[in-house]
N, C-alpha and C positions, 0 to 999 in steps of 0.2 A: 370967326372962330380960326383959334391958335393952332401954333402946335405944340405946346405944351397942354391944352385941353385934349386934345386928341391922344398924345403919350398918355395921359392918365386916362383917357378911356380905354383904350388898349388894354392898358395895364391892369384896371377895374374889371376888365370882360375876361381876362386871362387865370385872375383869381377866382372868378365866379366858375369859370368853366371848369379848374381844378377843384373848389368844394364840390361842385355836382358828383363828377368823376370818383373824386373821396366816397360820399355818402352812398353812389349807387353800387364802387365795390363792396360795399359791408353787408347787401343784400344778398339775397341768396336765387337758385335759378328761379325758382318759383314766382317768388316777391317779382323779379325782374318780366316774369313772362306774362305777369297779370296786366 
């Protein structure tokens, strides 16, 4: 496992987390409680 692979893995993980957070920000309180 190379350093470059780990770096790309963490970059992708960070990007994916931001996508989830952005999607959740558009939800109402009722949707978040479901």
